[in-house]
MDAnalysis code that builds the backbone (N, CA, C; Angstrom):
import MDAnalysis as mda
import numpy as np

u = mda.Universe.empty(489, n_residues=163, atom_resindex=np.repeat(np.arange(163), 3), trajectory=True)
u.add_TopologyAttr("name", ["N", "CA", "C"] * 163)
u.add_TopologyAttr("resid", np.arange(1, 164))
u.add_TopologyAttr("resname", ["MET", "SER", "ARG", "ILE", "ARG", "GLY", "ALA", "GLU", "ASN", "PRO", "PHE", "VAL", "LYS", "PHE", "GLY", "ARG", "PRO", "THR", "PRO", "TRP", "ARG", "ASP", "ARG", "ASP", "ALA", "VAL", "ILE", "LYS", "ARG", "ILE", "CYS", "SER", "ALA", "LEU", "GLU", "GLU", "VAL", "GLU", "LYS", "ASN", "PRO", "PHE", "PRO", "GLU", "GLU", "PRO", "THR", "GLU", "LEU", "GLU", "ARG", "ALA", "ILE", "GLU", "LYS", "ALA", "ARG", "ARG", "GLY", "ASP", "LEU", "ASP", "ASP", "LEU", "ILE", "ARG", "LEU", "ALA", "GLN", "HIS", "GLY", "PRO", "ARG", "LYS", "LYS", "LYS", "ARG", "GLY", "ARG", "PRO", "ARG", "ARG", "SER", "ASN", "ALA", "GLN", "ARG", "VAL", "ARG", "GLU", "THR", "ARG", "THR", "HIS", "TRP", "ALA", "GLU", "ALA", "LEU", "ALA", "HIS", "PHE", "ALA", "MET", "LEU", "ILE", "MET", "ARG", "ASP", "ARG", "TRP", "PRO", "GLU", "ALA", "ARG", "ARG", "ARG", "GLY", "SER", "ASP", "THR", "ARG", "GLU", "ARG", "ALA", "ARG", "GLU", "VAL", "ALA", "SER", "ALA", "MET", "THR", "GLY", "VAL", "ARG", "VAL", "GLY", "THR", "ILE", "GLU", "ARG", "LEU", "GLN", "LEU", "ARG", "PRO", "ARG", "ASN", "ASP", "ARG", "ARG", "ARG", "LEU", "ARG", "SER", "LEU", "LEU", "GLY", "GLY", "PRO", "THR", "ILE"])
u.atoms.positions = np.array([
    [0.963, -1.040, -0.145],
    [0.078, 0.270, -0.241],
    [0.870, 0.837, 0.322],
    [0.263, 2.122, -0.824],
    [1.691, 3.630, -1.343],
    [1.236, 4.689, 0.202],
    [2.018, 5.510, 0.515],
    [1.842, 6.046, 1.159],
    [1.368, 7.648, 0.915],
    [1.142, 7.987, 0.007],
    [0.679, 8.348, -0.869],
    [-1.242, 8.312, -0.897],
    [-1.460, 9.757, -0.187],
    [-3.213, 9.915, 0.058],
    [-3.807, 9.704, -1.111],
    [-4.934, 8.548, -0.718],
    [-5.965, 8.258, -1.800],
    [-5.434, 7.041, -3.227],
    [-4.091, 7.184, -2.179],
    [-3.685, 5.835, -3.977],
    [-4.172, 4.507, -3.428],
    [-4.608, 4.109, -2.346],
    [-5.386, 2.505, -2.803],
    [-6.590, 2.559, -3.283],
    [-7.649, 3.863, -2.830],
    [-8.302, 3.579, -3.888],
    [-8.822, 4.767, -5.461],
    [-8.494, 4.169, -6.645],
    [-8.451, 4.728, -8.292],
    [-9.027, 6.008, -8.410],
    [-10.575, 5.139, -8.185],
    [-11.810, 6.462, -8.037],
    [-11.439, 7.421, -7.418],
    [-10.800, 7.547, -6.260],
    [-10.345, 8.936, -5.470],
    [-9.637, 9.378, -6.091],
    [-8.658, 8.358, -6.348],
    [-7.378, 9.112, -6.858],
    [-7.121, 10.144, -7.818],
    [-8.034, 9.596, -8.597],
    [-7.778, 10.271, -10.265],
    [-9.504, 11.284, -10.391],
    [-10.170, 11.060, -9.693],
    [-11.102, 12.020, -8.630],
    [-12.189, 12.013, -9.014],
    [-12.199, 10.685, -9.606],
    [-13.688, 9.915, -10.382],
    [-14.533, 9.836, -8.559],
    [-15.784, 9.759, -8.703],
    [-16.472, 9.615, -8.203],
    [-16.757, 7.635, -8.179],
    [-16.645, 7.043, -6.801],
    [-16.477, 5.690, -6.594],
    [-17.749, 5.147, -6.935],
    [-18.028, 4.061, -7.370],
    [-18.795, 3.015, -7.933],
    [-20.256, 3.433, -6.725],
    [-20.205, 3.101, -5.697],
    [-20.779, 2.825, -4.734],
    [-21.813, 3.974, -4.970],
    [-20.955, 5.853, -4.823],
    [-22.088, 7.198, -5.008],
    [-22.559, 6.716, -7.032],
    [-21.523, 6.589, -7.546],
    [-22.729, 5.976, -8.441],
    [-24.383, 5.669, -8.579],
    [-25.105, 6.197, -8.062],
    [-26.733, 5.832, -7.537],
    [-27.006, 4.756, -8.615],
    [-27.306, 5.081, -10.092],
    [-28.121, 5.062, -10.915],
    [-27.564, 3.287, -11.607],
    [-25.939, 3.453, -11.457],
    [-25.121, 2.004, -11.971],
    [-25.339, 1.530, -10.954],
    [-25.231, 1.318, -9.465],
    [-25.604, 0.513, -8.664],
    [-27.138, -0.703, -8.861],
    [-27.820, 0.844, -9.154],
    [-28.905, 0.151, -8.921],
    [-29.473, -0.825, -10.342],
    [-28.461, -0.612, -11.469],
    [-28.812, -1.310, -12.425],
    [-28.074, -2.707, -12.449],
    [-27.112, -1.938, -11.732],
    [-25.836, -3.725, -11.439],
    [-27.139, -4.761, -10.728],
    [-27.360, -4.286, -8.977],
    [-27.691, -4.978, -8.595],
    [-29.177, -5.863, -9.195],
    [-30.028, -4.688, -9.761],
    [-31.252, -5.114, -10.691],
    [-31.262, -6.367, -11.476],
    [-30.096, -6.303, -12.455],
    [-29.963, -6.738, -13.136],
    [-29.083, -8.210, -12.385],
    [-28.336, -8.013, -11.330],
    [-28.201, -10.179, -10.349],
    [-29.531, -10.369, -9.961],
    [-30.291, -9.198, -9.379],
    [-31.503, -9.892, -8.504],
    [-32.125, -10.379, -9.815],
    [-32.516, -10.978, -10.937],
    [-33.003, -10.871, -11.766],
    [-33.061, -12.581, -12.077],
    [-31.623, -13.344, -11.237],
    [-31.441, -13.945, -11.369],
    [-32.517, -15.269, -10.365],
    [-32.914, -14.560, -9.350],
    [-33.442, -14.640, -7.992],
    [-34.873, -15.857, -8.438],
    [-34.801, -16.724, -7.680],
    [-36.196, -17.475, -7.688],
    [-37.354, -16.648, -7.341],
    [-38.328, -16.895, -8.584],
    [-39.557, -16.252, -8.306],
    [-40.403, -16.258, -6.801],
    [-40.068, -17.465, -6.123],
    [-40.585, -17.835, -4.733],
    [-39.677, -18.436, -4.109],
    [-38.510, -17.720, -3.355],
    [-37.508, -18.294, -2.482],
    [-37.751, -18.833, -1.341],
    [-38.927, -18.584, -0.850],
    [-39.465, -19.121, 0.638],
    [-39.790, -20.778, 0.387],
    [-39.720, -21.272, 1.334],
    [-40.652, -23.355, 1.085],
    [-41.977, -22.965, 1.853],
    [-42.555, -23.565, 1.196],
    [-43.788, -24.732, 1.823],
    [-43.842, -24.954, 3.148],
    [-44.391, -24.465, 4.205],
    [-44.124, -25.000, 5.501],
    [-44.845, -26.313, 5.769],
    [-44.123, -27.288, 6.383],
    [-44.633, -28.798, 5.952],
    [-45.767, -28.973, 7.239],
    [-46.427, -29.758, 7.217],
    [-47.601, -30.612, 7.530],
    [-47.305, -31.081, 8.592],
    [-47.966, -31.040, 9.643],
    [-48.115, -31.348, 10.702],
    [-47.604, -33.515, 10.992],
    [-48.220, -34.183, 10.004],
    [-47.430, -35.159, 9.626],
    [-45.767, -35.215, 8.661],
    [-45.491, -34.394, 8.584],
    [-44.424, -34.168, 7.595],
    [-43.390, -34.268, 9.088],
    [-43.895, -33.007, 10.299],
    [-43.156, -32.482, 10.928],
    [-43.056, -33.767, 11.472],
    [-43.793, -34.436, 12.023],
    [-44.134, -35.788, 13.006],
    [-42.961, -36.713, 12.449],
    [-43.033, -36.971, 11.052],
    [-41.711, -37.760, 10.421],
    [-40.843, -37.264, 10.854],
    [-40.265, -36.072, 10.842],
    [-39.006, -35.620, 10.654],
    [-38.521, -35.535, 12.465],
    [-39.403, -35.437, 13.257],
    [-38.911, -35.302, 14.467],
    [-38.904, -37.320, 15.250],
    [-39.202, -37.873, 14.134],
    [-39.855, -39.463, 14.320],
    [-37.917, -39.417, 13.866],
    [-37.170, -39.079, 13.010],
    [-35.768, -39.113, 11.808],
    [-34.800, -39.597, 13.144],
    [-35.232, -38.072, 13.955],
    [-34.537, -37.193, 15.417],
    [-34.445, -38.549, 16.224],
    [-35.097, -39.496, 16.235],
    [-35.736, -39.889, 17.857],
    [-36.832, -39.960, 19.034],
    [-37.649, -38.891, 18.658],
    [-38.724, -38.580, 18.731],
    [-39.670, -39.357, 18.419],
    [-40.281, -39.783, 18.867],
    [-41.636, -40.936, 18.697],
    [-43.052, -40.551, 18.895],
    [-43.325, -39.469, 19.944],
    [-44.413, -39.506, 20.612],
    [-45.213, -38.987, 19.101],
    [-44.724, -37.286, 18.786],
    [-45.996, -37.116, 17.693],
    [-46.525, -37.978, 16.844],
    [-45.378, -38.859, 16.267],
    [-45.691, -39.728, 15.099],
    [-46.822, -40.975, 16.248],
    [-46.996, -41.466, 17.027],
    [-47.559, -42.275, 18.073],
    [-48.376, -42.218, 17.656],
    [-49.325, -40.240, 18.300],
    [-50.174, -39.516, 18.622],
    [-51.208, -39.697, 17.259],
    [-50.343, -38.924, 15.872],
    [-51.124, -39.306, 14.802],
    [-51.585, -40.831, 14.184],
    [-51.048, -41.408, 14.610],
    [-51.343, -43.307, 14.664],
    [-52.900, -43.767, 15.163],
    [-52.605, -43.270, 16.114],
    [-53.303, -43.210, 17.394],
    [-55.143, -42.444, 17.416],
    [-54.756, -41.266, 17.519],
    [-56.058, -40.366, 17.402],
    [-56.025, -39.771, 15.576],
    [-55.100, -39.707, 14.629],
    [-56.031, -39.295, 13.619],
    [-54.952, -37.476, 13.863],
    [-54.626, -36.660, 13.079],
    [-54.092, -35.528, 12.788],
    [-55.614, -34.317, 13.680],
    [-54.868, -33.486, 14.311],
    [-55.273, -32.848, 15.570],
    [-56.781, -31.765, 14.589],
    [-57.782, -31.381, 15.339],
    [-58.448, -30.789, 14.891],
    [-57.940, -29.688, 14.161],
    [-58.730, -28.713, 13.167],
    [-58.416, -27.636, 12.755],
    [-59.614, -26.749, 13.325],
    [-58.440, -25.329, 13.179],
    [-59.102, -24.315, 13.815],
    [-60.012, -23.572, 13.372],
    [-61.300, -22.815, 14.086],
    [-62.261, -22.501, 13.220],
    [-61.609, -21.149, 12.517],
    [-62.331, -20.955, 11.202],
    [-61.881, -20.042, 10.549],
    [-60.786, -19.620, 9.623],
    [-60.428, -18.941, 9.079],
    [-59.425, -19.021, 7.858],
    [-58.028, -18.977, 8.256],
    [-57.494, -20.038, 7.433],
    [-55.885, -20.335, 8.300],
    [-54.907, -19.080, 7.438],
    [-54.153, -18.960, 8.497],
    [-53.397, -17.572, 7.876],
    [-51.735, -18.505, 6.513],
    [-52.515, -17.241, 5.902],
    [-51.114, -17.720, 5.166],
    [-49.716, -17.736, 5.042],
    [-49.219, -18.746, 4.637],
    [-48.037, -18.863, 5.353],
    [-47.293, -18.025, 3.987],
    [-45.448, -17.819, 4.776],
    [-44.751, -16.824, 3.674],
    [-44.691, -16.784, 2.311],
    [-44.152, -17.848, 2.306],
    [-44.654, -18.677, 0.355],
    [-45.879, -18.039, -0.586],
    [-46.528, -17.919, 0.472],
    [-48.162, -17.603, -0.187],
    [-47.990, -16.158, -0.574],
    [-48.064, -15.614, 0.816],
    [-48.111, -14.009, 0.766],
    [-46.916, -13.687, -0.240],
    [-45.120, -14.180, -0.401],
    [-44.707, -13.710, -1.818],
    [-45.243, -13.973, -2.766],
    [-46.391, -15.440, -2.743],
    [-46.106, -15.663, -4.485],
    [-47.190, -14.300, -4.885],
    [-48.186, -14.199, -3.996],
    [-49.494, -13.401, -3.953],
    [-49.545, -11.924, -4.039],
    [-48.781, -11.465, -3.337],
    [-48.371, -9.950, -3.093],
    [-47.513, -9.515, -3.985],
    [-47.662, -8.166, -4.700],
    [-46.404, -7.588, -4.922],
    [-45.810, -7.217, -4.346],
    [-46.153, -6.769, -3.001],
    [-45.583, -6.022, -1.840],
    [-44.795, -6.749, -1.017],
    [-45.091, -7.645, -0.140],
    [-44.159, -8.843, -0.031],
    [-42.979, -9.264, -1.111],
    [-43.054, -9.728, -1.739],
    [-41.991, -10.082, -3.094],
    [-41.463, -8.374, -2.968],
    [-41.767, -7.381, -2.981],
    [-40.883, -6.208, -2.903],
    [-40.029, -6.335, -1.903],
    [-40.280, -6.652, -0.588],
    [-40.199, -6.426, 0.569],
    [-38.374, -7.448, 0.791],
    [-39.420, -8.518, -0.178],
    [-38.353, -9.718, 0.176],
    [-37.006, -9.808, -0.668],
    [-36.917, -8.821, -1.883],
    [-36.068, -8.457, -2.799],
    [-35.235, -7.151, -2.247],
    [-36.169, -6.253, -1.849],
    [-35.404, -5.458, -0.987],
    [-34.087, -5.773, -0.086],
    [-34.669, -7.263, 0.715],
    [-34.053, -7.840, 1.807],
    [-32.466, -8.555, 0.837],
    [-32.903, -9.305, 0.112],
    [-31.736, -9.660, -1.081],
    [-31.123, -8.502, -2.087],
    [-31.639, -7.696, -1.910],
    [-30.607, -5.936, -2.510],
    [-29.771, -6.383, -1.413],
    [-30.004, -6.031, -0.028],
    [-29.259, -5.299, 0.665],
    [-28.008, -6.108, 1.083],
    [-28.354, -7.554, 1.057],
    [-27.673, -8.948, 1.523],
    [-26.487, -8.563, -0.173],
    [-26.752, -8.713, -0.644],
    [-25.278, -8.675, -2.387],
    [-25.276, -7.484, -1.992],
    [-25.706, -6.041, -1.564],
    [-24.968, -4.590, -1.402],
    [-23.840, -5.073, -0.534],
    [-24.402, -5.349, 0.577],
    [-22.751, -5.305, 1.514],
    [-22.211, -6.489, 0.881],
    [-22.005, -7.073, 0.479],
    [-21.398, -8.281, -0.173],
    [-20.111, -7.569, -0.870],
    [-20.992, -6.708, -2.014],
    [-20.142, -6.138, -3.240],
    [-19.422, -5.127, -2.337],
    [-19.881, -3.896, -1.816],
    [-20.038, -2.862, -1.184],
    [-19.543, -2.752, 0.054],
    [-18.003, -3.279, 0.733],
    [-18.313, -2.845, 1.845],
    [-18.007, -1.605, 2.669],
    [-17.279, -1.192, 1.606],
    [-17.544, 0.441, 2.657],
    [-18.844, 0.745, 2.597],
    [-20.191, 0.396, 2.464],
    [-21.126, 1.060, 2.140],
    [-21.736, 0.391, 3.456],
    [-20.769, -0.127, 3.620],
    [-21.631, -0.744, 5.449],
    [-21.986, 0.037, 6.466],
    [-20.548, 1.221, 6.168],
    [-20.556, 1.838, 7.193],
    [-21.825, 3.151, 7.058],
    [-22.807, 2.760, 6.156],
    [-23.860, 3.858, 6.088],
    [-24.909, 2.690, 5.773],
    [-25.309, 2.823, 6.959],
    [-26.629, 0.814, 6.841],
    [-27.404, 1.333, 6.417],
    [-28.403, 2.645, 6.723],
    [-29.632, 3.846, 6.103],
    [-29.297, 4.064, 4.860],
    [-27.965, 4.149, 4.133],
    [-28.059, 4.474, 3.228],
    [-28.261, 3.020, 1.896],
    [-27.390, 2.014, 2.885],
    [-27.900, 1.078, 1.956],
    [-29.424, 0.118, 1.586],
    [-29.473, 0.712, 3.460],
    [-30.956, 0.217, 2.985],
    [-31.857, 0.973, 2.443],
    [-31.792, 1.864, 1.962],
    [-33.148, 2.848, 1.174],
    [-32.716, 2.529, -0.285],
    [-31.005, 2.522, -0.424],
    [-31.120, 2.034, -2.021],
    [-31.181, 0.681, -2.590],
    [-31.604, -0.414, -1.514],
    [-31.721, -1.310, -2.048],
    [-33.852, -1.364, -1.602],
    [-34.653, -0.410, -1.070],
    [-35.386, -0.295, -1.251],
    [-36.109, 0.372, -2.903],
    [-34.504, 1.106, -3.810],
    [-35.062, 1.960, -4.522],
    [-34.961, 0.858, -5.461],
    [-33.670, -0.119, -5.730],
    [-34.147, -1.626, -6.134],
    [-34.824, -1.843, -6.610],
    [-35.577, -2.722, -4.433],
    [-36.866, -3.455, -4.799],
    [-38.172, -3.141, -5.929],
    [-37.986, -1.395, -6.179],
    [-38.892, -0.983, -5.772],
    [-39.153, -0.172, -8.163],
    [-37.570, -0.167, -8.645],
    [-37.633, -0.103, -9.709],
    [-37.705, -1.659, -9.924],
    [-37.847, -2.315, -9.678],
    [-38.053, -3.837, -10.348],
    [-39.304, -4.354, -10.078],
    [-40.177, -4.242, -8.946],
    [-41.630, -4.461, -8.892],
    [-42.972, -3.548, -8.916],
    [-42.215, -2.210, -9.559],
    [-42.856, -1.274, -9.371],
    [-43.618, -0.549, -7.650],
    [-43.650, -1.414, -7.367],
    [-44.265, -1.334, -5.806],
    [-43.663, 0.249, -5.089],
    [-43.970, 0.960, -4.369],
    [-43.887, 2.747, -4.147],
    [-42.796, 2.530, -2.625],
    [-41.748, 3.144, -2.647],
    [-40.267, 2.749, -1.981],
    [-41.133, 2.920, -0.339],
    [-41.871, 4.132, -0.336],
    [-42.484, 4.255, 0.688],
    [-43.661, 3.220, 1.536],
    [-43.944, 2.106, 0.653],
    [-44.759, 1.189, 1.132],
    [-43.980, 0.125, 1.111],
    [-43.020, 0.220, 0.273],
    [-41.912, -1.166, 1.436],
    [-40.950, -0.851, 2.328],
    [-40.266, 0.916, 2.919],
    [-40.610, 1.583, 3.944],
    [-40.930, 0.688, 4.953],
    [-42.272, 1.142, 4.942],
    [-43.696, 1.142, 5.714],
    [-43.005, -0.370, 6.487],
    [-43.356, -1.043, 5.588],
    [-43.540, -3.186, 5.850],
    [-42.433, -3.478, 6.393],
    [-41.340, -2.361, 6.128],
    [-40.130, -3.145, 6.948],
    [-39.955, -2.402, 8.285],
    [-40.453, -1.395, 8.727],
    [-40.583, -0.755, 10.150],
    [-41.233, -1.284, 10.806],
    [-41.843, -2.380, 10.485],
    [-42.943, -2.817, 11.286],
    [-42.316, -3.808, 12.546],
    [-43.376, -3.443, 13.465],
    [-42.244, -5.041, 14.619],
    [-41.173, -6.152, 14.386],
    [-40.482, -6.358, 14.904],
    [-40.191, -7.903, 14.484],
    [-40.504, -8.828, 15.394],
    [-42.106, -8.575, 15.865],
    [-43.203, -10.539, 15.802],
    [-43.977, -9.427, 15.484],
    [-44.508, -8.645, 14.256],
    [-45.702, -8.462, 13.798],
    [-45.665, -9.556, 12.839],
    [-46.921, -9.940, 12.580],
    [-47.101, -11.276, 11.900],
    [-47.376, -10.443, 10.488],
    [-47.225, -9.491, 9.870],
    [-47.431, -9.007, 8.853],
    [-46.415, -9.314, 8.089],
    [-45.208, -9.037, 9.226],
    [-43.825, -9.439, 8.379],
    [-43.651, -10.231, 7.905],
    [-42.479, -10.939, 6.520],
    [-41.943, -11.718, 6.980],
    [-40.996, -12.668, 7.298],
    [-41.133, -13.456, 7.232],
    [-39.693, -14.021, 8.438],
    [-38.457, -14.753, 7.219],
    [-37.318, -14.956, 7.717],
    [-36.666, -15.377, 7.128],
    [-36.212, -16.938, 7.101],
    [-35.759, -17.083, 5.756],
    [-35.709, -18.425, 4.713],
    [-34.772, -18.824, 5.725],
    [-33.606, -18.331, 6.094],
    [-32.522, -19.031, 6.800],
    [-32.850, -18.620, 8.864],
    [-34.064, -19.043, 9.050],
    [-33.630, -18.791, 10.251],
    [-33.222, -18.154, 11.043],
    [-33.021, -16.956, 10.749],
    [-32.875, -15.619, 11.743],
    [-34.308, -15.141, 11.493],
    [-34.486, -14.025, 12.477],
    [-35.460, -13.954, 13.529],
    [-36.539, -13.064, 11.921],
    [-36.267, -11.841, 11.283],
    [-37.208, -11.340, 10.061],
    [-36.753, -11.208, 9.308],
    [-37.246, -10.630, 7.734],
    [-36.302, -9.225, 7.388],
    [-36.982, -8.180, 6.905],
])
């Protein structure tokens, strides 16, 4: 590394803005990367029988025995809550929120210097999702600003609390 100021970054050295500062180029690049994301990245939730079989494979046979003796549990009355997979598939706003989350992960990976400006990264991720889906940035922001335990907010597929 040189002792000359700004020598480690050629964009700064020659007076051109860094690629992160070129907002339109970043949005275009992330949009092209997100076109490869599968339409529904959330897996369907397993049924009661599938969960019991999985527990039995791990050594806990109680649920499988109860299912064999008594059958499945009675369904609750009323309309069942939709799974994350259904919500993302059917609602454009939820798909935009998922895209914003994926865009933020990609941006943090490609531009580590942008990690210091966390709110800027989130805002640009919302702009990317808005450009791809047509949902307004404010709508995506309101959905992401919900409390973490809100049932209308999507749950992460990697086991994290929420996105």
